[in-house]
N, C-alpha and C positions, 0 to 999 in steps of 0.2 A: 547302346553308343548313338548320342545325338548325332545323324550324317550332315542334318544341316546346318551345324557353327560349320564345319570345314567347309562350305562353299558362302559365309561371308566372308567382307573382306577383310583384311587385317591393317589395321592405320598405320600408316607411312610405310607398309612392304613397299608399296611400290617408289615411292620416293628412295627409297636405300638402295632396292635395286637398280635404280635407272641410274643411279650417283658409282654402282660400283661399273655398272657397263661401260658409262662415259670416259672412267677411268682405264678399261682393260682396252676396249675401241685408239686411245693412247696409245698403250704398247706396242698395235698393231704398226705402226706407223714408227715408233719410237719414238724415246725421249731426248734422244741430242741437240733437233729444232725442233719441237714441237710446230706443226701449224695451227693454224687458227682452232681452227679444228678441236685438236687437242688440247688446248688449251682450257677449250671451254669443260673438257670432261677433267680436267685435271683441278679446277677451281670450285668442279658441283661438285669434287669429292671432299674437298674444303670445305666448302659450306654444310654438306650431311654431314659434318664433325664439329661444325663450331659451339656447339653447346657441352662440348665434353674436356677433360683434362689432356685432351691430344691437339685440340684446337692451334694452337699457335703455334706449335714444331708442324705441324699440316701448309698451314698458310703460309708459312715461308718456305716452305719444302717447295710447295706448286707455283711461289714467286718464282723463286730462283731454276724453277726445272721449269721454266711458261720461256725464261728467258737463256736459256740454253746453259744453266749455270749450274744444275745440281750435282751432287756427289754421292758421294755411299749413302751417310746420312740422309739424305734428305731423301731419295729413295726407301730408305729403311724406313723413313717415319710415313710415306706414302702408304707403303705393303701395311703396313701397322692399320693407317686407317680403312685402308680396305677388307682383310678381316675382321675389322672391329666390327663393321657396318654387317659385315654376311654372318657375323655372329650374332647381334642383333636382330637378324631374318632368324635367322635357327631359333632362338629363342622364344622370338615374338610366337613363332610356327609351334614350337612346341607345347606352348602354353596354353594354345587353340587345341591343341590332338587331349589335353589333361583335363580340359574340359570338357572336351567329349565325348570323353571315355569315362571320364568322372575314376583318373585316378590320383594319385596324391602324387603332387611335385616333389620333383628332384629337386635334392640340393646341390647347392653352388660347391662346385669345386676346392679344394682344397689344395693348393699349389702352395708348397713348402719354400720361403726363400732361399737362393743360393749362390753365395758369393765366387764361384768355381771358375775358376780360366784355365783354359784346358786346350790344350790343342792352338794358342790362338793365330796361330801362323797362317793351319789350316783351315780356319775361319774365314779368317780374313782374307789368304783365296780363291776360298768357296762364292765370299760375298761378291768380290774384284771380276770375279766370269760374271757375276747374273748382274751385275749393274752394266757391265760390259753387254750383255745379251738387251736388258730394258733400254740402253741406249741405241742400238743397230735397230731394233723390234723385230718382231717375227716377222715379216716382209722384211727383215734386211740382214735376218741370217745366212752362213755361210759353214762349211763343211770345218772352212779351222778358224771359227770362232767358236763353234758348237765343239770343236775337238778340243779346243781348250779347256775343258771339265773331264777328259780323261785322267791326267798324270794328280789333279787335286783328288777325285774319285780312288785311287789307285795307293794312292798314298791313307786313307781317311780306313780305308774298310779294316784293313787289320785291330784297326781300335778299335772294341768293341760302344765304347762310349761316342765316336763319328757316322758308328753301321748306318743308325737309320738316317740322317746325314746325307751319307754317302751314299744309299738303296736311293734315295729321294732322286740328289741329281744324275746316278747313273741313268733310272728311268727315264728322267725330264730328255735329257743328252741325247736316248738313243731315239726319243719320239722327233725330236730337230734334229736329228741327222736322216731320219729315212722321210725327212719332208724340206730337204735342205737341197738346192738353195729359196729361200723364202720369197724371191722374191718371181719364182713361177706359179704360186701355190695359188689354188679357183678356189680353195675355203681353208681360211682358220680359223681349229677351235677356240678362238677366243677367248670364252668364262676355262675352260681347262688349266688351257697355259698360264695361262693368269693369276691360276688357284695355285699350280706348283710353283710358279718362279718367287709369290710372295711368301707362300709358305718356306718354300727353302730358305729365303732373304731373313723371312724371321728366326730357323732354326739356327744361323750362324751369329745368331748374339745367345750372350754368356747367357746359360744356363736355363736358355730356352727350351733344347733338346736332354734336361734332367731326368733319372731314369723316373718312373711311377714309384709311386709309395705301394708296396705288396704288403699284405699280412695273411695271415692264416685262415683260410676259411673252413668251418668246420657244419656239417648238416646235412642238406639230399637235397639234391639236386632233381628240379624235376627236369624234363628238357619240355620243349613245346614245337622245334621242328631244325631246319636246317636250310640256311642259305648259302647256295652253288654258285663262286665265280671263278668263272672260266676263263680265262687267256688263252695265247694260242702256245706261249712257253710255261707259264703257271696254272695252277689250280689253288684255288683255298674254298675249303667248307667252316662257318662258323654257324655253332648251336647256340641257338637259342633257348636262354631255359631260367626258371623259376629257385634261389637257394632260399631255403628257409631254414636258418639257422636250431645250431643245435639247443642252444641257452634261451629259445624261445623269442629271438627279437624278431624282426619284422621282415618281414619277407625282400628279398630284394628280385630283381630285373638283372642278367648275369649275362656274359659271351662266353664261349668258348672256341677256340678258332685254332684249325689246322691244316696249311698251305706247304706245296712241294711244285718241286719243279719239272714239267711233262715232256714227253715231245710233243708235236704234232700230230703222229697217228694215233695216241691214244684219244679216245675221245668215248661218251655217250655213259653208259654204266663202269667201262676198266679205269676210270677217272678212281672208283674208291681204291683203288691195287693204290696206288699213290699213296691214300691218304690213311687209308686203314692202320698198317704201323705203326704209325706216329701217335693213337689215339684212341683209346678203347672205349669213350665215347660213343662213337660211331656205332661201334655194337649195340650197346646199351640203347641206342635214339630209331635202331633198326628192330628191334626186340619189345620196345614198348616197355622199357624199364627204366627208374630210375639211378641216381646212384648214389653212394654215401660216401661222403669226403674227408677227410682228416686234414687239418692245416693243408690245405690243397691253397698255395700260389693266388691271390687274388688283390688288383687294384683296386683304386677309390675308383676308377671307373665302371666297375663292376667285367672287369677283362680274367677270366681266368686263366695264370700262367701253366697250363693244365699237364701235370706228371700224374703218370697212369700209377706211379705208387702210392699217391694219395687218394685215389681210389679204388674204390669196390661196388659193381654190381649190387642194383638194389630190386625192391620190389616191384613188382611190373606198378607201370603209373601210364593211363591213356594219358596223352596230349590235350584229346579238348575234356576229357573231365579235373585238370588241371587248370584249364585257361577258364573254367565256368568256377570255380572252384577257389581257386591260389590269384592265379592273374589279377584279378580286380584289386584286389589289397598292395601288392606286389609294388615297389617302392621303386623308381627308377633312381639311377646309379646317377652323380653327379658325370658334367662332362668338362674336360681340360680345354683350356681358355682357346687352343689351338687347334682344339678338333671341332668348335661350334662356326658348325655349316648345313647351310642348307642339307647341301648330296648325302650327310653321313644320318639323317633320321633315320629311321628304323626300330617304329614300337608296333608290340607285340601285341592285335587286337583280338578281338574274336566277334563274328559275326552272325546273327540268327536271326532269321523268320527275313528274311529279304525276295524280294524280286530279283530275274535276273532278265537282261537284255541281250541279246548273241546278232550284235549286226554287222554293219562294214566295219564301224569302227570301233570293234571292242565285244571284249563283256564289260557289261558294267549292271555293276548291280545296285536296286533301289532299295533302302532302309532308310529308317526313321528318319522322313522327310526328305532325306536326301540320296542322291549317285554318286558312282563312285567309281572310276573307270580301274580294272581289274589290269592290274601290269602285268602279261601275260609273259612280257619276251624273255621275264624273270625266273619263267621255270624252266628247270636244269632240266637237259637229256636227258641228265644222269639218274631219272627216277619214272616213279610211272604217272608222277600227275600231269595232264596235260589240261590243254581250255575247254575241250569239250567235259572234262569231268569238273570242271568250278561251274562252266556251263549250268550243270545240271545236279547243283550241290544246295543241299539245304540247311548248313553252316560251314565257314570257314574259321579258318587260325590262321592269321598271316601276320605281314606289315605292314607300316603303313608311311606311306614316305612321301616327298614334296619331289616335284619335279615340274619342271616348265610353268610356273603358277599354277600348279593344283596337285589335289592327291590324290595318290595313287596307292591302290591296293598289291600287295605282292601278295600270293596264296604262299601259306605252307604247306597246309592240309585243307581236306574239304572233308565233309561229312556228304553221301549220298544214301537214296530209299532204296531200299534194294530188297525187293518183295516184302515192303514195308518196314524193316529192318537199317536200320542206318548203319552205314559202310563207309568204315575211312578210309583216303587216302593219303599220304602223305609224300611230300616228293624227295625225302631222306629215303623211305623203304626201301632201296634200293644198299644204305650204305654200309651193312654189317653182311651183304652177300644176297645173293635172288637165287630165287628160280620160275621170275619169267621169263619166257621163250628169249624174247626180247633182252635181257641184262643180261641172263646165261652168255648170249653170243658175243656179246659187245666184250664181258668180261676176257671169254675164251680168247678175240681177237686181240684185247690190249697185253694177254699174257704172253701171246706170241708174239707181240708189236719189242715188249719190252727184253723178251728171253732177248734176242736178235740183236736188241742197239747193245745189251750188255757184253754179248760175243764181238760184235764189234769196236769196242771199247777194249774188250779186255787184247782183243790184237794188236790194238792200235798200243796204248800201256806196253805189250810186250815187245813192241816192235823199240 
């Protein structure tokens, strides 16, 4: 990999992000009566898309909003411009990564047109609430305003076609409620809330949240590693892998995810107890095996809709061998338009022959004329991989991400020399079970906690 290319500036990237930041700053104070400083952010957003098909609509939306006359259609146009700019940043960064790793470029996403008009009243209600938020701004939110989302979410959740939007609104409203009143906030998560607002607003449009195109995948799945994402009330494991079609077609990068709600008492290796029953792939990852798929549902974006009935354990498959042989020729899956965002980038890469620095700024690897910071904060506590193992490694299989203006490396597995023999340490080694003492203790504690919670829940239901 040519890491030096990752250090070079990308033309237009800083300007695009500056335009996004200017608009996001305007949302902090609200769009009801924009102040002079906010007006500059709106004009900057319009200027940034002046050469695109959005130009006239966004220019009108910015002018009307600055004058205090912005309506829902204008706010939708502004959200679309912001999303398009971040999509262009995503595309530029992905192109740079593909050049650095020498991998075939991914295809453009094929989104079939749809004229579906479904639950129009609920979409309009959600859009109205989101526009009220934009008028008030993050500093103007209060419990009454935020609470307006509750009846909309309750009405949406029973409908599978609206569940994606409902879930987003529910989580967004919960974050806002926890931060209300906004006038007392010392720090506003400006980019995050603007991301959630603009995405939700666009999802209220007909066809924006239409279901992905799903086909059947038959062939061999070669796991690379597991990315574990844990929150206070939920946990998700996402397996990154190379899929080799049985018909000899081009291998492609795919993902398989499983998530589950969790009590805050279940931590560490105990998380796997919540996830294992839902996906047999976790056991294969832990055992270092491939999986044979038969008509496994997969979206055009490379997300396997996992169903154990379509999979069986295959032959042993070493993740590093897969990374050395199959990964370089595996094509990336296309990205859906609304998913084109820099934060979504997670490109599997293999690094070898690097040097390591372990200083106050964290672990840094020097490879092929460049330096990459290792994102050790993403190493899961539910596995044996630690920053110390990364610092003493000779090979690293990880995900290349982008955050705060730089590329970061999230390790999924490393190889270390132990008595001159390469020994692999995987972040997902405990996914299928472990004999590690710390892991066994965490598993037992999780079992006890879940047992107690189930007993309490049973008592409450009986009452």
